N, C-alpha and C positions, 0 to 999 in steps of 0.2 A: 644472660643467656643460662647459665649454670642453673639457676634459682628458677628459671624457666622450665628447664628440661628436667628438674625435681619435681616440680609442682604438677608437670604433665604425668609424670609417673606415679604420682600418690594419686592422681586422677584416675588412673587406668588400673590402680587398685582398689579405690574406694567406689567407684561408680559400678563396677560388676559385684563388689560384695554388697553395696546399698541394693541392687536389681535383688541378688539372691535372697536376702532378707526379707525383703519386700514380697518375693514371690511365697517363700516359707510361711509370713504371716498372713497372707491372702488363702493359703490353703488349709491351715490348720482348723479353721473354726467349722469347715462346709465337708469334712471327710465322711466317707459311708461307715456307716456302723457295723453292716453285716456284709459278709462277701458278695459281691456284686455279680460276676458272670460265673458261669459253670467252668472255666479255665482259672479262674479265682479259686475256685474250690479243690481244682487239680491241685494247685500250687501249694494251697494249706495242708492237704492231705501228705503231699510229698514231704512235709515238714518231718512227719512222723516216719514215713516208708518211701523211700524214693523207688518207684518202678514203673517204668514206661509202658510195660505190657499192659498194665492195668489203668494207665492215664494218669500216673501219679508221679509227674505230670505227664500231660499228653505228648507224643512225638513233635519235633525231634528231640525234646529234651530240657531245653532251657537251664542245665545243669549250675551254672554260677547264679544265676538269679535265685535258686532255691537253695542252693547253699550260702548265701548271703543273708536269705532268709532265716537260716537255721542258726546262724550266728545270732541275728538280732532276737530270735526267737529264746535265746538264753535269758534274755533281761526283761522283753516285752511279755510274754507268755500268752500272746493272743494272735492267732494265724493273720488275720486281717489288719490289726494294727501294724504287725510286721510289716506287711508288704506295703500298706497305705504309706509307711514311714518311709519305707524306698522310694514311692513315687513322689512324696512330698520333696524328700531331699533332692531327687535327681530332676524335679521340676525345677528347683533353684538353680541347678547346676546347667539345667538347658538355657536357661532365659540370660545367665552369665555368659555363655558360651555363645549364644546369638550375639549379644553385646560385640563380644571381640572380633566375631565374623564381620559384622557390618564394620566395625572400624578397619580391618585389614582390608577389606575390599573397597570399600569407599572412605569414611571418615568417623570421627567420634560421633557426630551428630546424626549420621544414619545408623550407627550402632546402639545409640540410645534409644532412639525412634523405633528401631527395629526390636529390640528387647522389650520396650513398652508393649508394643502390640502382641509380641510373644505371650508375656505376662497374663494379657487378658484375653487370651485366643480361647474361644469356649471348648474346642476340642484338647487344647494343651491344658488347660485348667479343670477340665472334667476328668482327664487321666491322672492328673495329680491328686485326686481324692479317692480314687480306686484301686483295688489290688490285682494289677495288670501290669505287663512288662513295657508296653508300647512307649511311656515316657522315659525309661530307660534308654530304648533304642532311640528316642528322638538325641537325648543328651549324646550317645556315641556318634549319631551321624553329623551332629554339630561339630563336636570337637576332632573326629578324624577327619573332617573336610577342613577346620582351621589347620590343623598339621599339617595335611596335604597341599594347603596352599601356600605354606611357609617352604615347605619341601620345593616346591616348583620354583617359587621365588628366589632359591637359591642356598637355602639354609637346609643344607644335606643331613645335618648332625639329627635332625627329628627324625629320619628314616626309622631309627630304631624304636622311638616312642610311636610312631604309626604303627608298626606291626602288633606291637605288645597291645595297642588299642584295639586294633582289628581281631586279633585274638581273642582278647577279653570279650569285645562286642559278639563274637561268634559263640562263646559259653554262655551268653546271657541269651540271646535270640540267634540260632544259626543263619538265618537268611540275612541278617545285617551286614556280615562279613561278604557273604555273596555280592550282595546288592552295591556295596561300597568299594568292592575288589577294582570294577574298572577305572574308577575316580583315582584309587591310589596309584594303580599302574600309569595312568596319564602324567601323575602328579611326580613319578619318579624316572621319568623317561631321559632326564639331562644327568641322572645319578650314574656313576661308573657301576659297570655291570656286574663288576664284584661284590661291590656294596649289596647290588638288588639281590644278587644270589644269596648273600648271607643273610641277611633280612628276611628273605622268603625261607631260609632255613628257620630262624628264629621264631616266624609266624607258624611253621609247623610245629615247632617245639611247643610254643604257647598253646597252640589247639590241641596236641597230645596229653597236655598237663589238665585238661577238663575232659577231654574225649574219651579217654581211656577208664577213669573211674567211672564215669558215665555209662559207659558200656557193661564195665564190672557189675556194677549195681543194679543193672538191669535184667542181669542173666546171662550175659556173653554176647558175641556178635550175633548169633541167629535169632535170639531172643529180641535184640534191639531192631535188626534188619526187618524181621516178621511185625513188630509192633509199627513200624515205619511203612511198611506195604499197606496192612489194615487201614492205617489213616488216609493215605493216597488212595487206596482202592474205594474207600466208601466217603470220602469226603474231597479232599482237594483235586486228585485227578480225575474224577469223573464229572465235573462242571466246567472243564476247559471249554475254550472255543474251539480246539481242535477236535472235540468230542461233541460238543452241542450247537457249533455253529454260530451264525449271527445273533441268535436271541442271547447267548452268554454273552457276547460283546457289548450288546444293548445295556444289559443288566450291569454288568462290570463298570461300563464307561458311567452310568448313572451313579452307581455307587462312588467311585472315585470323586466324581465332581461334587456330589453332596458332603462326603465326607471332608473334602479340601475346602468347600465353603465354609463347612463347620469349623473349620481350623482359622480361616483368615478373616471371616464376616465379611464386613463391609469394605475392608481392604481390597476385595476382587473388584470393586469399582473404580478403585483407584489404578489398579494393575490394566484395567480394559482400557481407561481413559487415557493413560500414558501409551498402550500400544499402538491405539489408534492415532494418538498425535505423531508418535514415531513413523508410522507409514505413512499418513496425510502430509508431513511434510518432507518426507524422504530420508529420515534420519537413522533406517534401520541398519544401513552399511555403514554408520560410522561408529555403532557398538562395539565395545572391546570384542573382538572375537575370541581372546583368551578366556575372559569371563564367561562368555557364551558358551564356550565349549566345556569349560569347567562346570559351571551351574548344569548342563545338560547330562553329562556324565554321571553328575551328582543325583538326578531325578529319573533318568530315563530307565534305568534298570529297574526299579521297584516298581513304577508306572507302568512299565511292560508286563512286569509279571501279572500285576493286579489286573490289567484289561485283558490278558491272554490266556491267564492259567487259573486264576483264584483268588478271589476277595471275598470275605464272608460278611453277609448284610446286616450283621449286629455288631461289627467290629470297627468302629470309625476311627480308632487309633491305628489302623495300619498305616495311613497317610501320616504319622509323625515324623517318619523317618525322611520326607522331604519337605514338610512343611517349613524349617527352619531357611531354605531357600528361599520360599515364597516371603517369608517374613523380612529378608533383608532385603529383596527386590521391591516391596512394599514401602520400606524405609528410603532405599534409593529412589523409588517413583514420587514420593511425596516431594524429595529433594527438588526432583526434576519439575514436578508440578508447579512447587512455590518459585523457581527460578522464572519460567515460563509467564506465571502471574505477577511477577512482581513488578513489572512494568504498568500494569493496570491497576493491580492493588496498592501500589507503592509502598508494601512492606512484605516480609517474610511471613508466609502464613503457613508454614510447615508445622508449626506447633498447633495450630488450629485444626488442620487436617490430621493430625495425629492423635488429638484429643477427640474429635470426632468418631472416629474408628475406635478409640478405646471405650468413650461410652456406649456406642452401639454394641461393641463385642460382650462388654460387661452386662448390658440389658440382655443379651443373647442368653448368656448363661444363667443370671438369674431369674428373668422373668419367662422365658419361653419354655415349651414343653418338649423341645428337641432331646434327642436322645444323648446330647453332651451339656445338659443343662444340670443346676442344682435341683430342680424339682425332680427330675428322674432320679437323681440319687435318693432324695427323701422319699419320694413315692416308692422307690424300690425297696427300701428298708422297711418301710410300712407294710407293703404288700407281704414280703417274706415273712414279717412277724406274725400277721393275720394268719398266714396259711400254715405256720407251724404251730400256732396256738390251737387252731380248727383240727388239725392233726392228732395231737396230744390227748383230745377227746375221746381216742380209738385205744381199744386195749392193744398195745404191741404185741402181747403174746399170741393173740388172735388174728392180727390183722396184718397183711400184707398190702405193699403201695404199688401202684404201677404209673409211671409217669413218662409220657412221651419224650421225644428228644429236644425238650426246650432249653433254650440258652439261660433263662434269668430265673427259673423257676424249677428247674430239672432234678433229677433223682439224687444229683450230687448235694445239693442244699441240703436236702431231706436227710441222705445219709449223715451228712457232716452234723449237723445240728439236733439230730434226732436217731442219735446212733442205734438205740435199743430196737427200732423198726426195721422189718425187712422191706428192702427198696429196689425194685425194678426200673431200669430203662427200656422200653417198648421201642426198638427200633429194628423192624422186620425188613429192612431194604434187602434187595439182592443185587451183586454187584454184577456187572456186563457179563463176567466169567460166569455166571451161575453161583459164584460161592455168597451164601448168606451170612449176613453179620452174627456175630456171637451177641448174646444177651449180658451187658454189664449190670450187675447188682451188688449191692451193701450191704453189710450188717456189723454193727459194732466198729465202724470207721476202717473195716477191712473190704476191699473190691474183688468182685470174683468175675470171671467169664465162665460161660457154659454154653452149650450148644441149645440147650432147652431148660424151661424152668421146672424145676421138680420141688413141688409143693409139699411142706410137711404136713401130718395129719392135725397139728395143733390148730393151723391157720383156718381158719372158718370164714373169715370177712377179707373183705378188699376195699381199698382206697384207689380210685383213679383219677388222676389231676388233669384238666382241662382247662385252657386258657382262649379268653374271647370266644370266636366264632367256632373254635373247635369243640364246644360244647354240643353242636347242630347233630353231630353224628351219633348222638347218645341219648337224645330226648326222646325218640320213639320207642325206647328198649323199655321192655315192661319190668317191674319188681326191682327197679333200681331207686334209690334215693339220690335228688340232685341238689345240692345246696350252693347258692352263689355267696360268695364271701365279700361282703359290702364293704367298702367303696371299690373293691378289687375288681377285676376282670377274671378271676380266679374261682373256679368250680370244682366242688368236691363231690365226686360220684361215688357211692359205697353201695355193698349189697354182699348177698354171700358170693361166697369165692367161687363156687360152681358156675357163675353166671359172666365170669370175666373173659372169656372167650365171645360172648355176646358182643362186648366193646372191641375187643382185639382178636378178629376170626384166624388172623395168621399167626397167633402167638403160639410157639411151641411149648405146650405145658404138660405136665404129668402130677397128678396127686399120689403121694405116697401114703400107705396105711401101714403104719410103723409095726401095729400089732400082730397083722398078717405076714408082713414082710411082703408086699407085693407092691406093685406100681400098674397104673392103668392110665391110658391117654382118654382126655376127655374129648 
């Protein structure tokens, strides 16, 4: 008996270690070589100067994520590689945590199946290859859920670890702590009230450790609050269901569905079949109500936010916070289906079902053109390289670059990789309050904010970047040069700087004559 227990303990260490190593091995060869997302560039710039007011990084701050990047930057010295290494590391930790979760909720077999499916999840795999925070959030979601479950089952000693993990998660992505707090509160409801209050005090202390330096490095509370207000005013807040109505809910619902489908792949069929079987045979009432409530509290807060408040259409990583829940449910559903079919098949087919999902999901990552595929990573690296090479044919001392608010080929990518150019983001939106958005622009990897564009006398030409059908608005404008960068969907429009307002009529721009020391508006 003692040897058996020791063997099981070794398995509980070796299996997740093997899953961790296997995850790392499957990520390293397929990483992005250039910064993928505009947020990725925000993080890269924050390695050199942390200032939320100029989106280095963007609000609410991601302080501990950037500081971890700064530590690694001493050794790696490449911003993209720094954050990709973080993604790879936390991919392995996430998969290992999902194994433990499946084992805790059900059994070892469910843990292995759930982790194997997570390992090949297109959404999870993709975010282990790029410089974004979502895979780190996935790990903390799984880890905090595991600790919370143990607290609920009576191991109250873990309450201190749980609040430390919550506080650290909040320092990486502030919403993580908010979304997981209801789950934590549920898990500690049987803990002594004194211990709960003390643990909340510890949580507050952990949060202050990162919150105070974050605010200080931003320039103080007023600067931080204004930066957060600006983001809410022109991005998050203005798109909510409460502002836009049914149209927003319909879009948000579709995004949540597709992003989730990218995460669990063909596993969605298993979930639907099992759910149908439970309804048909009247077994829903026999489900473990504690687990149903636990999973619900784990998933509902984040999904509610994404359905009613905000979800960005180019960020499928948002759903990674609740995907671990679905991986575990898929693992359990495979076990249920195998048991149900054993009388017909005369054998356990759980391995076959799991392998089918793994093969299908791997195919999605490598063979599809979905936004969570390896092709997407390769294509983006290629397209960025082509765009940058084309821009370099223009004289940086005479050329200003104007770019719309693009996510993947934006002004941030240009100002980071070609710092010698003067680059402006053209975003002329006006908030419902009547407030116009300031212009973000950069030079020499330094970001500036201004109410208008003031163009120096030496700038005589411009470049304007357009993606896909966006080029249609400039094709009829005379005296402009338009070049399509094959095989991409990127167009470079160029011409005399005096014609820039023909493309952007609402752009506030003034041209400065340094010799006569005057300014005039075009």
